[in-house]
BAVEXVO-38820 format. One line per field, with one value per residue: residue number from 1; residue in one letter; x negated, y negated, z negated of N, C-alpha, C in turn. Coordinates in pm, whole numbers, plus 50000, padded with zeros to 5 digits. Layout:
BEGIN
n c(NUM,...)
res c(A,...)
n_x c(X,...)
n_y c(Y,...)
n_z c(Z,...)
ca_x c(X,...)
ca_y c(Y,...)
ca_z c(Z,...)
c_x c(X,...)
c_y c(Y,...)
c_z c(Z,...)
***
This chain:
BEGIN
n c(1,2,3,4,5,6,7,8,9,10,11,12,13,14,15,16,17,18,19,20,21,22,23,24,25,26,27,28,29,30,31,32,33,34,35,36,37,38,39,40,41,42,43,44,45,46,47,48,49,50,51,52,53,54,55,56,57,58,59,60,61,62,63,64,65,66,67,68,69,70,71,72,73,74,75,76,77,78,79,80,81,82,83,84,85,86,87,88,89,90,91,92,93,94,95,96,97,98,99,100,101,102,103,104,105,106,107,108,109,110,111,112,113,114,115,116,117,118,119,120,121,122,123,124,125,126,127,128,129,130,131,132,133,134,135,136,137,138,139,140,141,142,143,144,145,146,147,148,149,150,151,152,153,154,155,156,157,158,159,160,161,162,163,164,165,166,167,168,169,170,171,172,173,174,175,176,177,178,179,180,181,182,183,184,185,186,187,188,189,190,191,192,193,194,195,196,197,198,199,200,201,202,203,204,205,206,207,208,209,210,211,212,213,214,215,216,217,218,219,220,221,222,223,224,225,226,227,228,229)
res c(X,X,X,X,X,X,X,X,X,X,X,X,X,X,X,X,X,X,X,X,X,X,X,X,X,X,X,X,X,X,X,X,X,X,X,X,X,X,X,X,X,X,X,X,X,X,X,X,X,X,X,X,X,X,X,X,X,X,X,X,X,X,X,X,X,X,X,X,X,X,X,X,X,X,X,X,X,X,X,X,X,X,X,X,X,X,X,X,X,X,X,X,X,X,X,X,X,X,X,X,X,X,X,X,X,X,X,X,X,X,X,X,X,X,X,X,X,X,X,X,X,X,X,X,X,X,X,X,X,X,X,X,X,X,X,X,X,X,X,X,X,X,X,X,X,X,X,X,X,X,X,X,X,X,X,X,X,X,X,X,X,X,X,X,X,X,X,X,X,X,X,X,X,X,X,X,X,X,X,X,X,X,X,X,X,X,X,X,X,X,X,X,X,X,X,X,X,X,X,X,X,X,X,X,X,X,X,X,X,X,X,X,X,X,X,X,X,X,X,X,X,X,X,X,X,X,X,X,X)
n_x c(49929,49963,49834,49983,50037,50269,50409,50577,50745,50902,51163,51508,51471,51198,51178,51352,51178,50943,51017,51135,50890,50733,50859,50870,50565,50364,50095,50133,50081,50146,50187,50295,50512,50611,50640,50657,50931,50820,50516,50194,49963,49917,49924,49943,49998,50028,50174,50190,49960,49740,49438,49419,49415,49214,49109,49273,49361,49104,49128,49293,49229,49013,49165,49304,49158,49112,49378,49627,49855,50070,50314,50504,50712,50769,50876,51013,51328,51540,51777,51876,52013,51923,51940,51869,51631,51291,50989,50804,50952,50978,50710,50607,50781,50712,50451,50488,50607,50546,50252,50149,50158,50018,49754,49692,49714,49489,49231,49296,49202,48887,48605,48387,48440,48585,48899,49239,49465,49732,50028,50158,50443,50625,50868,51160,51427,51769,51813,51605,51673,51930,51935,51958,52114,51935,51664,51384,51328,51472,51274,51030,51153,51228,50950,50804,50875,50747,50465,50449,50448,50216,50040,50052,49994,49703,49576,49615,49487,49317,49398,49602,49937,50174,50489,50843,51126,51423,51677,52066,52287,52189,52282,52151,51950,51834,51992,52233,52193,52247,52546,52884,53073,52903,52748,52972,53057,52882,52898,53156,53121,52973,52996,53090,53153,53084,52781,52451,52327,51994,51853,51961,51787,51563,51519,51434,51216,51043,51084,50927,50699,50603,50647,50488,50516,50364,50375,50595,50525,50464,50739,51091,51261,51641,51844,52096,52396,52547,52573,52368,52257)
n_y c(50132,49753,49434,49188,48786,48610,48288,48058,48297,48286,48267,48288,48336,48396,48508,48776,48879,48983,49166,49350,49431,49487,49736,49916,49983,49827,49595,49310,48933,48637,48296,48034,47726,47809,48081,48460,48708,48940,49050,49183,49014,48689,48335,48046,47707,47403,47404,47154,47042,47061,47091,47286,47467,47680,47778,47899,48145,48255,48323,48496,48711,48790,48877,49118,49203,49204,49037,49120,49029,48736,48589,48286,48125,47921,47579,47224,47052,46789,46737,46499,46200,45957,45736,45757,45878,45779,45703,45789,46015,46145,46184,46348,46595,46679,46765,46962,47135,47196,47135,47195,47516,47539,47485,47732,47882,47874,47863,48127,48249,48362,48260,48411,48684,48935,48895,48914,49212,49137,49005,48668,48555,48226,48066,47951,47735,47716,47453,47369,47407,47279,47083,46815,46649,46567,46385,46424,46756,46879,46743,46903,47179,47181,47145,47360,47601,47491,47541,47788,47911,47754,47833,48142,48098,48028,48269,48448,48783,48819,48950,48885,48826,48610,48491,48319,48291,48199,48125,48090,47947,47999,48183,48047,47891,47632,47590,47534,47344,47123,46851,47012,46981,46969,47222,47382,47342,47440,47741,47734,47798,48002,48312,48558,48365,48352,48252,48348,48647,48667,48850,48961,48765,48828,49135,49085,48951,49149,49371,49265,49220,49535,49645,49490,49377,49309,49247,49091,48827,48483,48479,48353,48462,48472,48440,48335,48415,48337,48053,47895,47941)
n_z c(50036,50044,49910,49788,49847,49686,49705,49506,49332,49142,49071,49278,49607,49647,49400,49460,49670,49554,49368,49518,49698,49509,49433,49626,49599,49632,49537,49409,49391,49203,49281,49111,48952,48732,48493,48688,48665,48688,48792,48969,48871,48803,48946,48741,48885,49025,49383,49510,49516,49710,49733,49579,49714,49806,49561,49426,49619,49586,49273,49269,49486,49297,49113,49246,49462,49830,50017,50179,50299,50306,50157,50187,49986,49876,49779,49794,49726,49760,49746,49850,50038,50343,50205,49942,49950,49949,50076,49943,49796,50018,50132,49970,49948,50185,50172,49990,50102,50398,50356,50181,50290,50495,50406,50244,50422,50549,50375,50332,50525,50544,50625,50599,50591,50721,50880,50768,50884,50806,50764,50801,50612,50652,50487,50622,50736,50805,50812,50929,51213,51261,51143,50835,50600,50408,50443,50389,50325,50575,50787,50701,50713,50960,51082,50983,51185,51375,51305,51249,51540,51594,51440,51504,51776,51750,51606,51775,51855,51634,51437,51195,51206,51244,51104,51086,50864,50859,50638,50574,50372,50022,49765,49502,49222,49397,49646,49480,49342,49534,49643,49557,49778,50043,50025,49977,50278,50444,50363,50474,50719,50779,50898,50734,50513,50299,50054,50131,49944,49756,49799,50012,50191,50145,50218,50472,50497,50360,50542,50736,50636,50559,50823,51002,51291,51531,51815,51791,51705,51616,51626,51464,51241,51163,50949,50883,50894,51133,51090,51228,51584)
ca_x c(50023,49894,49816,50069,50054,50407,50454,50751,50799,50988,51319,51532,51408,51068,51135,51385,51062,50849,51072,51114,50760,50654,50957,50758,50399,50286,50053,50179,50032,50255,50170,50358,50478,50675,50623,50776,50984,50680,50375,50072,49858,50014,49840,50019,49950,50115,50157,50210,49812,49707,49312,49371,49413,49097,49077,49401,49304,48983,49162,49371,49109,48927,49213,49381,49108,49189,49513,49662,49944,50099,50484,50509,50860,50794,50970,51133,51457,51551,51959,51870,52026,51833,51974,51803,51485,51192,50829,50699,50975,50956,50594,50599,50850,50671,50312,50468,50701,50448,50104,50080,50171,49882,49640,49709,49649,49329,49193,49335,49130,48770,48483,48250,48508,48660,49011,49320,49543,49886,50116,50211,50552,50702,50998,51194,51571,51855,51801,51480,51745,52023,51903,52020,52139,51805,51544,51230,51385,51509,51177,50944,51177,51161,50744,50744,50878,50622,50393,50408,50395,50116,49962,50042,49929,49555,49541,49647,49375,49214,49434,49706,50026,50234,50646,50910,51243,51524,51823,52140,52290,52178,52273,51988,51962,51817,52145,52367,52163,52350,52678,52955,53129,52821,52749,53095,53128,52773,52937,53277,53051,52906,53063,53122,53232,52976,52656,52367,52246,51868,51772,51941,51705,51410,51498,51434,51099,50993,51056,50792,50556,50553,50632,50380,50536,50249,50422,50649,50380,50546,50907,51140,51425,51765,51905,52216,52490,52618,52563,52302,52223)
ca_y c(49987,49635,49356,49046,48692,48551,48185,48030,48394,48255,48282,48270,48432,48458,48659,48878,48910,49019,49244,49437,49460,49614,49867,49982,50015,49687,49492,49123,48831,48507,48174,47914,47680,47934,48225,48519,48824,49022,49056,49232,48875,48544,48236,47886,47636,47305,47419,47058,46980,47179,47105,47389,47646,47743,47825,48012,48212,48313,48380,48617,48806,48840,48999,49238,49221,49154,48974,49140,48950,48608,48535,48139,48092,47774,47467,47158,47014,46697,46692,46330,46170,45899,45630,45821,45933,45709,45715,45835,46126,46210,46248,46509,46706,46747,46797,47087,47223,47213,47117,47359,47691,47525,47488,47821,47999,47769,47909,48273,48319,48311,48251,48452,48784,48966,48872,49011,49265,49162,48926,48550,48489,48139,48033,47826,47747,47686,47285,47321,47440,47221,46950,46843,46533,46556,46408,46535,46897,46892,46697,47018,47278,47183,47115,47504,47651,47451,47564,47939,47918,47696,47980,48282,48069,48029,48376,48590,48886,48810,49041,48867,48797,48501,48466,48228,48339,48069,48153,47942,47871,48146,48160,48001,47740,47553,47543,47500,47169,47021,46841,47064,46931,46982,47374,47484,47307,47526,47852,47784,47763,48121,48478,48614,48294,48360,48239,48490,48706,48623,49011,48986,48743,48930,49249,49069,48929,49287,49422,49227,49273,49650,49694,49419,49384,49227,49178,48986,48724,48350,48485,48337,48541,48379,48524,48253,48439,48242,47895,47853,48075)
ca_z c(50000,50030,49831,49864,49766,49704,49632,49436,49283,48982,49122,49414,49742,49602,49317,49507,49761,49455,49295,49650,49707,49376,49422,49722,49561,49675,49474,49411,49272,49217,49252,49098,48809,48662,48480,48699,48577,48717,48880,48890,48905,48836,48878,48748,48968,49130,49489,49606,49476,49808,49763,49486,49783,49788,49413,49405,49681,49513,49187,49353,49512,49186,49060,49310,49564,49949,50007,50314,50359,50210,50200,50133,49960,49736,49842,49739,49796,49645,49798,49883,50181,50346,50129,49823,50015,49956,50154,49852,49788,50161,50183,49837,50024,50333,50116,49922,50190,50495,50375,50131,50351,50583,50328,50172,50554,50576,50261,50330,50658,50482,50764,50591,50574,50831,50910,50714,50918,50762,50811,50657,50627,50624,50475,50665,50657,50947,50839,51036,51341,51271,51058,50718,50539,50309,50572,50401,50366,50719,50840,50668,50770,51133,51076,50955,51322,51490,51226,51267,51645,51650,51410,51594,51901,51713,51566,51892,51864,51533,51315,51131,51277,51155,51138,51001,50837,50834,50573,50549,50217,49973,49640,49453,49209,49483,49671,49389,49327,49645,49635,49623,49948,50130,49992,50033,50402,50486,50357,50530,50839,50790,50945,50625,50430,50166,50079,50136,49823,49773,49834,50187,50291,50123,50343,50606,50462,50346,50691,50840,50566,50603,50957,51061,51414,51600,51924,51771,51647,51637,51645,51360,51194,51148,50828,50860,50941,51173,51065,51289,51631)
c_x c(49923,49903,49899,50034,50183,50406,50602,50821,50857,51123,51358,51516,51307,51045,51238,51279,50959,50855,51108,50979,50725,50717,50921,50632,50359,50230,50089,50109,50135,50179,50270,50408,50504,50645,50715,50832,50874,50652,50290,49974,49961,49904,49952,49958,50054,50109,50143,50028,49743,49537,49264,49372,49333,49081,49207,49376,49199,49033,49227,49281,49005,49001,49296,49250,49142,49317,49514,49757,49993,50277,50480,50664,50878,50828,51053,51220,51565,51676,51963,51914,51957,51849,51857,51697,51403,51076,50802,50774,50979,50838,50550,50679,50725,50513,50363,50502,50616,50294,50052,50059,50037,49779,49592,49658,49486,49229,49178,49235,48967,48677,48428,48335,48590,48835,49085,49393,49684,49933,50115,50332,50621,50835,51021,51365,51647,51866,51701,51538,51811,52048,51983,52027,51996,51667,51439,51246,51377,51368,51072,50984,51174,51009,50744,50777,50801,50501,50334,50395,50285,49978,49905,49993,49715,49493,49558,49471,49296,49290,49582,49839,50149,50416,50723,51064,51335,51631,51885,52162,52287,52204,52147,52018,51937,51936,52219,52341,52214,52480,52741,53010,53025,52822,52890,53117,53005,52825,53072,53234,52975,53000,53177,53243,53172,52867,52598,52345,52039,51801,51824,51823,51559,51408,51450,51254,50991,50987,50960,50662,50521,50562,50520,50407,50479,50307,50527,50621,50455,50686,51000,51301,51534,51839,52042,52330,52614,52635,52456,52278,52074)
c_y c(49861,49532,49196,48920,48617,48401,48119,48201,48415,48314,48235,48359,48484,48565,48810,48982,49000,49181,49414,49500,49567,49753,49950,50014,49909,49650,49361,49032,48748,48372,48070,47876,47721,48054,48316,48633,48896,49003,49138,49166,48772,48411,48116,47796,47527,47340,47296,47012,47064,47166,47189,47505,47711,47847,47927,48130,48328,48386,48508,48744,48893,48936,49110,49291,49147,49129,49028,49029,48821,48600,48369,48108,47963,47686,47407,47115,46962,46691,46549,46309,46047,45772,45651,45841,45786,45749,45802,46004,46193,46288,46368,46601,46796,46779,46950,47207,47279,47205,47218,47483,47643,47549,47647,47951,47990,47863,48083,48329,48244,48356,48310,48606,48847,48952,48960,49090,49238,49033,48764,48514,48330,48096,47940,47782,47681,47494,47275,47356,47290,47069,46979,46689,46483,46526,46459,46673,46912,46891,46887,47135,47314,47221,47316,47632,47626,47517,47706,47952,47885,47836,48090,48263,48115,48128,48502,48687,48882,48888,48996,48826,48707,48470,48393,48337,48221,48159,48069,47921,48008,48087,48190,47888,47663,47484,47462,47334,47051,46995,46922,47122,46991,47151,47441,47416,47404,47689,47868,47797,47920,48241,48510,48515,48315,48301,48397,48512,48712,48768,49072,48908,48787,49060,49235,49062,49056,49349,49371,49264,49423,49717,49635,49425,49295,49149,49110,48841,48575,48328,48459,48432,48450,48493,48402,48292,48353,48095,47838,47978,48052)
c_z c(50002,49951,49910,49800,49804,49652,49623,49411,49187,49004,49260,49506,49683,49517,49366,49591,49656,49414,49418,49694,49623,49397,49483,49682,49641,49538,49483,49341,49330,49218,49236,48971,48716,48588,48576,48659,48589,48815,48843,48867,48886,48803,48876,48816,48989,49242,49585,49612,49624,49802,49630,49592,49728,49674,49374,49455,49623,49376,49189,49372,49419,49101,49120,49422,49691,49923,50157,50391,50275,50269,50115,50133,49916,49853,49755,49769,49688,49643,49764,50002,50202,50294,49996,49852,50011,50022,50073,49834,49933,50185,50043,49893,50071,50299,50028,50035,50319,50481,50294,50192,50442,50513,50259,50307,50593,50554,50257,50434,50620,50581,50731,50556,50708,50801,50860,50887,50925,50804,50736,50738,50583,50592,50497,50629,50802,50913,50926,51227,51363,51231,50908,50662,50455,50422,50531,50375,50517,50804,50814,50689,50943,51190,51025,51090,51364,51429,51269,51379,51689,51576,51485,51714,51874,51671,51686,51865,51748,51421,51268,51212,51191,51172,51034,50984,50792,50779,50583,50439,50156,49839,49532,49395,49250,49541,49603,49309,49437,49588,49670,49728,50041,50125,50030,50224,50475,50468,50441,50682,50872,50848,50812,50496,50274,50168,50079,49970,49853,49835,49987,50244,50228,50200,50424,50625,50460,50494,50779,50796,50588,50732,51038,51231,51487,51732,51902,51695,51659,51626,51472,51350,51146,51103,50766,50887,50998,51159,51136,51384,51704)
***
């Protein structure tokens, strides 16, 4: 089995991913501000401080050895519309949701070692496809789509493959933080008329980590139940 680093593994989708991976025998390191329910290795950190990406990767390698795959779930969601979004808050969201994943991938690709053979999974959002009233979140998740494709192109032939997974409305603390009217509108646009359970999104991520479908590198998996196509 493999060693996997999961960011944002203390709650929501990240926690479901950690539980699913460990149940299948993988060893999992969690990087998060909060203590996860379970992990083989836990590194407490503020992922928005991207200068620490190298030391984070080094800490996990010391604890578990080589890191085969990355699952980058950590994200910030302010649930603010244009009027409530300042330049500082917009920049902070992009730093957490987009710059941090880039920094971690760069740190993971150690030039002194052979490239990993696993996968990078970036958790995006339906908001990256259809937009959102939250400017920072919408822009950062659209950026995840572009980053996924760019990384896939750059890593062709080197070993790792890169994917994004785009959930719609998911029953997590993050989605419950948005105004109820907006949340219910999103739910009403799904085919099943309900929010996804975190483990339903995690199932797509687990499939990518375990199957490593290299011929699909650069693809985005839509897990929105019709919220977007």
